[in-house]
C-alpha positions in Angstrom: 16.5 -48.7 -26.9 16.5 -48.5 -23.1 16.1 -44.7 -23.4 12.8 -45.0 -25.2 11.5 -47.3 -22.5 12.6 -44.9 -19.8 10.8 -42.0 -21.6 7.6 -44.0 -21.8 7.8 -44.9 -18.1 8.1 -41.2 -17.2 5.1 -40.3 -19.4 6.9 -38.5 -22.2 6.4 -38.9 -25.9 9.4 -38.5 -28.1 7.7 -36.6 -30.9 6.3 -34.0 -28.5 9.8 -33.3 -27.2 11.7 -33.1 -30.5 9.0 -30.8 -31.9 9.1 -28.4 -29.0 5.6 -29.1 -27.8 7.0 -30.2 -24.5 10.0 -28.7 -22.7 11.7 -31.5 -20.8 14.0 -31.5 -17.9 17.7 -31.9 -18.6 17.8 -35.6 -17.7 14.8 -36.2 -20.1 16.5 -34.2 -22.9 19.6 -36.4 -22.4 17.5 -39.5 -23.0 16.0 -37.9 -26.1 19.5 -37.0 -27.4 20.7 -40.6 -26.9 17.7 -41.9 -28.9 18.4 -39.6 -31.8 22.1 -40.5 -31.7 21.5 -44.2 -31.8 18.8 -44.0 -34.5 21.3 -42.2 -36.7 20.6 -42.2 -40.4 16.8 -42.8 -40.4 15.5 -40.8 -37.5 13.7 -38.1 -39.4 12.5 -40.5 -42.0 10.8 -42.6 -39.3 9.6 -39.5 -37.6 7.6 -38.4 -40.7 6.5 -41.9 -41.5 4.8 -42.1 -38.1 3.2 -38.7 -38.5 2.0 -39.2 -42.1 2.3 -42.9 -43.1 4.5 -41.7 -46.0 8.2 -42.7 -46.4 10.8 -40.1 -47.5 14.6 -40.3 -47.7 16.5 -39.2 -44.6 18.0 -36.1 -46.3 14.6 -35.0 -47.6 12.9 -35.8 -44.3 15.4 -33.6 -42.4 14.6 -30.6 -44.6 10.9 -31.3 -44.4 11.0 -31.5 -40.6 12.7 -28.1 -40.4 10.0 -26.6 -42.7 7.3 -28.2 -40.6 8.7 -26.7 -37.4 8.7 -23.2 -39.1 5.2 -23.8 -40.3 4.1 -24.8 -36.8 5.7 -21.6 -35.3 4.0 -19.3 -37.8 0.5 -20.8 -37.4 0.9 -20.8 -33.6 1.9 -17.1 -33.7 -1.2 -16.2 -35.7 -3.6 -18.1 -33.5 -1.9 -17.1 -30.3 -1.6 -20.8 -29.1 0.5 -23.8 -29.8 -1.2 -25.9 -32.4 0.9 -29.0 -31.9 3.2 -30.9 -34.2 0.5 -33.3 -35.5 -1.8 -30.5 -36.7 1.1 -28.6 -38.2 2.4 -31.6 -40.0 -0.9 -32.6 -41.5 -1.7 -29.0 -42.6 1.8 -28.6 -44.1 1.6 -31.8 -46.1 -2.0 -31.9 -47.1 -2.9 -28.2 -47.6 0.4 -26.4 -48.2 2.6 -28.9 -50.0 -0.1 -31.2 -51.2 2.3 -34.1 -50.9 -0.2 -36.5 -49.3 -4.0 -37.0 -49.8 -4.9 -39.5 -47.0 -2.6 -38.9 -44.0 -2.7 -41.4 -41.1 -1.1 -40.8 -37.7 0.6 -43.9 -36.3 0.2 -44.5 -32.6 3.2 -43.5 -30.4 3.7 -47.0 -29.1 4.2 -48.2 -32.7 6.5 -45.3 -33.4 8.7 -46.5 -30.5 8.7 -50.0 -31.9 9.7 -48.6 -35.3 12.6 -46.6 -33.9 13.8 -49.6 -32.0 13.6 -52.3 -34.6 14.1 -50.5 -37.9 17.8 -50.3 -37.3 18.5 -53.7 -35.7 18.1 -57.3 -36.6 15.5 -58.6 -34.1 17.2 -61.9 -33.6 20.8 -60.9 -33.0 20.5 -57.2 -32.0 23.1 -56.4 -34.6 22.4 -53.7 -37.2 20.1 -55.0 -39.9 21.0 -55.4 -43.6 19.6 -52.0 -44.7 21.5 -50.1 -42.0 24.8 -51.9 -42.3 24.8 -51.2 -46.1 24.0 -47.6 -45.4 26.9 -47.5 -42.9 29.2 -49.0 -45.5 28.2 -46.3 -48.1 28.8 -43.6 -45.4 32.2 -45.1 -44.5 33.3 -44.9 -48.1 32.3 -41.2 -48.3 33.8 -40.3 -44.9 37.1 -42.1 -45.6 37.4 -40.6 -49.1 37.1 -37.1 -47.5 39.6 -38.0 -44.8 41.9 -39.8 -47.2 42.1 -42.7 -44.8 41.8 -46.5 -45.1 39.2 -48.8 -43.6 38.6 -52.5 -43.9 35.3 -54.4 -44.5 34.7 -57.9 -43.4 32.3 -60.5 -44.8 31.9 -63.2 -42.2 30.2 -66.6 -42.4 29.8 -69.5 -39.9 31.4 -72.8 -40.8 29.2 -75.8 -40.0 26.2 -73.7 -39.3 24.0 -75.2 -42.0 24.7 -78.7 -40.8 23.8 -77.8 -37.2 20.7 -76.0 -38.3 19.5 -79.0 -40.4 20.3 -81.6 -37.6 19.5 -79.6 -34.4 16.7 -77.4 -35.7 16.3 -73.7 -36.2 15.8 -72.9 -32.5 19.3 -74.1 -31.8 20.5 -72.2 -34.8 18.9 -69.0 -33.6 20.6 -69.5 -30.2 24.0 -69.9 -31.9 23.4 -66.7 -34.0 22.7 -64.8 -30.8 25.8 -66.2 -29.2 27.8 -65.3 -32.3 26.5 -61.7 -32.1 27.6 -61.5 -28.4 31.1 -62.8 -29.2 31.5 -60.2 -32.0 30.5 -57.4 -29.6 33.2 -58.7 -27.1 35.9 -59.1 -29.8 35.5 -55.8 -31.7 36.4 -52.3 -30.8 33.9 -49.7 -29.6 33.9 -47.8 -33.0 33.7 -51.0 -35.2 30.3 -51.5 -36.9 28.7 -54.9 -37.1 25.5 -55.9 -38.9 23.7 -59.0 -40.1 23.8 -59.3 -43.9 21.5 -62.3 -44.1 21.3 -65.8 -42.7 24.6 -66.5 -41.0 26.5 -63.9 -43.0 27.7 -60.8 -41.1 29.4 -57.6 -42.3 32.0 -55.8 -40.2 33.3 -52.3 -40.8 36.6 -51.4 -39.2 37.0 -47.6 -39.5 40.4 -45.9 -39.9 42.1 -49.3 -40.0 44.4 -50.7 -42.7 44.8 -54.3 -43.7 47.8 -55.0 -41.4 45.9 -53.8 -38.3 42.7 -55.6 -39.4 44.6 -58.9 -39.6 45.2 -58.8 -35.8 41.6 -57.7 -35.1 40.1 -60.4 -37.3 42.5 -63.0 -35.9 41.2 -62.2 -32.4 37.6 -62.5 -33.6 38.2 -65.9 -35.3 40.1 -67.3 -32.3 37.5 -66.2 -29.9 34.7 -67.7 -32.0 36.6 -71.0 -32.3 37.1 -71.2 -28.5 33.6 -70.2 -27.5 31.8 -72.5 -30.0 34.1 -75.5 -29.8 31.4 -77.7 -28.3 29.1 -77.2 -31.3 32.0 -77.3 -33.8 31.2 -73.9 -35.3 34.0 -71.7 -36.6 34.2 -68.5 -38.6 35.5 -67.8 -42.1 36.3 -64.2 -42.9 36.8 -62.4 -46.2 38.6 -59.0 -45.7 39.0 -56.1 -48.1 40.6 -52.7 -47.7 39.4 -49.4 -48.9 40.6 -48.0 -51.3 43.5 -50.3 -52.3 41.2 -53.3 -53.0 38.1 -51.3 -54.0 36.8 -47.7 -53.7 33.1 -48.2 -53.9 30.7 -49.9 -51.5 29.2 -52.4 -54.0 32.6 -53.5 -55.2 33.8 -53.9 -51.6 30.9 -56.2 -50.9 31.6 -58.2 -54.1 35.3 -58.6 -53.4 34.8 -59.4 -49.7 32.3 -62.1 -50.8 34.9 -63.5 -53.2 37.5 -63.5 -50.5 35.0 -65.3 -48.2 34.3 -67.9 -50.8 38.1 -68.6 -51.1 38.3 -69.0 -47.3 35.6 -71.6 -47.6 37.5 -73.4 -50.3 40.5 -73.6 -48.0 38.4 -75.5 -45.4 37.1 -72.5 -43.4 38.2 -71.0 -40.1 40.6 -68.8 -41.9 41.0 -65.1 -42.8 41.1 -64.5 -46.6 42.3 -61.3 -48.1 43.9 -59.9 -51.3 47.7 -60.0 -51.4 49.6 -57.3 -53.4 52.0 -59.2 -55.7 54.5 -57.6 -58.1 55.7 -59.6 -61.2 58.6 -58.3 -63.4 60.0 -59.2 -66.8 63.3 -58.0 -68.2 64.6 -58.2 -71.8 67.3 -55.9 -73.0 68.0 -56.9 -76.6 65.8 -56.4 -78.5 63.6 -54.2 -76.2 59.9 -55.3 -76.5 57.3 -52.7 -77.5 54.6 -54.4 -75.4 54.5 -57.0 -72.6 51.5 -58.6 -71.1 51.1 -61.0 -68.2 48.5 -63.7 -69.0 47.2 -66.0 -66.3 44.3 -67.5 -64.4 44.4 -64.7 -61.8 41.2 -63.7 -60.1 39.3 -61.1 -62.1 42.0 -61.1 -64.8 41.3 -59.4 -68.1 43.3 -58.3 -71.0 43.4 -54.7 -69.9 44.7 -55.6 -66.4 47.3 -57.9 -68.0 49.3 -55.1 -69.7 52.6 -54.5 -68.0 54.2 -51.1 -67.6 57.8 -50.3 -68.4 60.1 -48.9 -65.6 62.9 -46.9 -67.3 64.8 -46.7 -64.0 65.1 -50.5 -63.6 64.6 -51.3 -67.3 61.9 -53.8 -66.3 58.4 -54.5 -67.3 56.2 -54.6 -64.2 52.7 -55.5 -63.1 51.0 -55.2 -59.7 48.4 -57.9 -59.0 45.9 -58.2 -56.1 45.6 -61.9 -55.5 43.7 -64.2 -53.1 45.4 -67.3 -51.7 45.9 -70.1 -54.2 48.1 -71.3 -57.0 48.1 -69.5 -60.4 49.5 -70.3 -63.8 50.8 -67.5 -66.0 53.1 -66.6 -68.9 54.5 -63.4 -70.4 53.2 -62.4 -73.9 55.9 -60.4 -75.8 54.7 -58.0 -78.6 51.5 -60.0 -78.9 53.2 -63.1 -80.5 55.8 -64.7 -78.3 55.1 -66.6 -75.1 57.8 -66.8 -72.4 57.8 -68.3 -68.9 59.0 -66.3 -65.9 62.6 -67.3 -65.2 62.5 -65.8 -61.8 60.3 -68.6 -60.3 61.2 -72.1 -59.4 57.8 -73.8 -60.0 56.4 -74.7 -63.4 53.4 -76.5 -64.7 51.6 -77.7 -67.8 50.1 -74.8 -69.8 47.6 -77.1 -71.4 49.0 -76.7 -74.9 52.0 -79.0 -74.6 54.3 -76.4 -73.1 55.1 -75.2 -69.6 54.0 -72.1 -67.7 55.1 -70.4 -64.5 53.4 -71.2 -61.2 52.8 -68.6 -58.5 51.7 -69.8 -55.0 50.0 -67.2 -52.7 49.6 -68.4 -49.1 46.5 -67.7 -47.0 48.5 -66.0 -44.2 
């Protein structure tokens, strides 16, 4: 954080300012506000950690901080002098709350390093794994409240392992730094990018549906291909949409990883996502009591396979969310009779001496 470095150059300590021990000029307060804004979801947790050497959640830390400030004010009023945030914090934790027994104040220089590096990956400068996962969880909550969609990307470099093995880790590190810069240039200002691990990177595209995300991810992929052409590195992307593909952060990660794996199976340098597919079955006489669609679809199970009856069209329907590939399937009528889909033109061997319907889902 450049703002922290500027504060240090001018002789200010961040803790003294945010605690009210020092009243800064407007330009200094601006720098402090920028640090707090950039630090985001772990500012108060890091603040207390550096005052007490104890780690609390951000929500609890925010509450504790306000209580410490009130405690500091009351003691200062009684003594007729400012006792300072460090004394107030230690007295509050050790004597009043009895939350800690052996407090240890961490030097200000180390606090600055904690603030700077606890949110970012030191190699790429992208958000680190912990923070990007927190951002994803917050995105789910925020977009649930707003009733809006967003997309999550799981990105992985094609050819990176081979380059790392043949050229060495130093070259690999340089490539990762270049990749991070390309991502900054290819994404929008409000998009959130973080290093998940190794050469895997997570992207969060707020307020963006799948159609809009396709153009964004296509630009990212093309830019990566152009800039890294000489080292033969490309980018595979698995994309999922909230809430149509998944409505929880862990499931979004799982499905994005599955989509990324499919992109790799198709040779890499592609964008893989789930396609909404509708299959229908019609039988008028006699009308079935139950129809299921059974196939080798991704994440298929018997519950998902049950088709619903549409009284308006007199059809049995099922909506599937499928990755690119070719799938075999049949309709199971009343739990006993197997029928192929007569609406398709491709058929294959069902493995039992009969035939089954084939469904081909293209990558793009």
